[in-house]
N, C-alpha and C positions, 0 to 999 in steps of 0.2 A: 165548673167541673161537675160531671154527672157522677152521682154516687150510686152504688149498687145495693146498699142496704134498703130494703123495702120493709121487711119484717123478718125477724129471726127468732126461732125458739132453740135454746141451747139446753142440753141435758147431759148429766153425768150418769154413767151406767157402771155397775159392777161387772166383774168378769163373767157372771152368769146372767147378764142382760137385765138386771133389775135397775130401773131408774131410781136414783137416790137424790138427785138435785136437778133443778130446772129454773129457767127464767125465760122471759121474752124481751126483745129489743125492738123498739119502733123508732123511726126517725121523726123529728118534728117537721113542720110544714116546709121549712126552708133547708132542711137537711144540714143543719149546723150542729144540732144537738141530738144525741141518741137518748131515748127514754127507756130506762130499765124498769121492767114491771114484773110482778109475780115471782120474784126470786124465792125459792124454798128449798130446804134440805130436809129429808125425812128425819124425824126426831132421833131415831136410833143411830143415825149416821152423823149427827152433829158432834162438834168438838174433835173432828178428824181433819180439819182444814179443807174440807171439800168445798164449802162456800167460798173460801179464799181462792182456791184453785179456779173455780168457775168464774169468779169475779175478775181474776187476772186476765182470763181469756176475753171476758166481756169488755174489759178496758182496751185490750190490744186490738180486737177486731174493728170497732168503729174508728179507732185511731188510724188503722191502716186504710180505712175508707175515706179519710179526710175530714171526719167530724171533729169539731172543736171542743166538745164537752159531752158528758153523760150526766143525766139527772135522774132522780128516783124519788119516790115517797117512801121513806123509811118508817117502819113501826118503831116507836120509841125504844123498846127493848133492843133493837138491832142498830140503833144510832151509833154506838160506840164502835161496832164492827165496821160500819161504813167510814167512820172518821179515821179508824186505823188504816184504812185502804185509800186515804187521800180525799175523801168526800168532805164537803164543807156545808154546814147547815145554812139555809137561807129562809128567812121569814119565821113566822110563828107556828106553833103546833096547831094542827087541825084534825078534824075527824073524817075518816074515810071508812066506810062500812062499819061504823060504830067503834072504830079502833083509833087511838091517837097516833098521828103520823107527823113527820116533819119533812119538808122538801130539802133535798141535798143535791149537790152538784160537784163534779170533778172535771177540771179543765184537762184536756188531753194535750 
């Protein structure tokens, strides 16, 4: 099956066109797993469920394209957020850009 996801950048904007949340999605080499990268919500817009709204779309879109899973490298303070959205930790904590991360995956 040919999948159409090559690379995707998703962003949420306010009514006055201010970008407040963003991420990118890249497929792995065999197009079975989508890799979520660089998810961020502006600090002043956190605790408003914007990250959860964006993540819901992130989950639905690759699923509609036939992907089997989504993986990401979660910073440790965000690990509980992703767990609450159905992601499961895999492996040990590691350093990325000098920050502790853990690999997490959600089956679609």
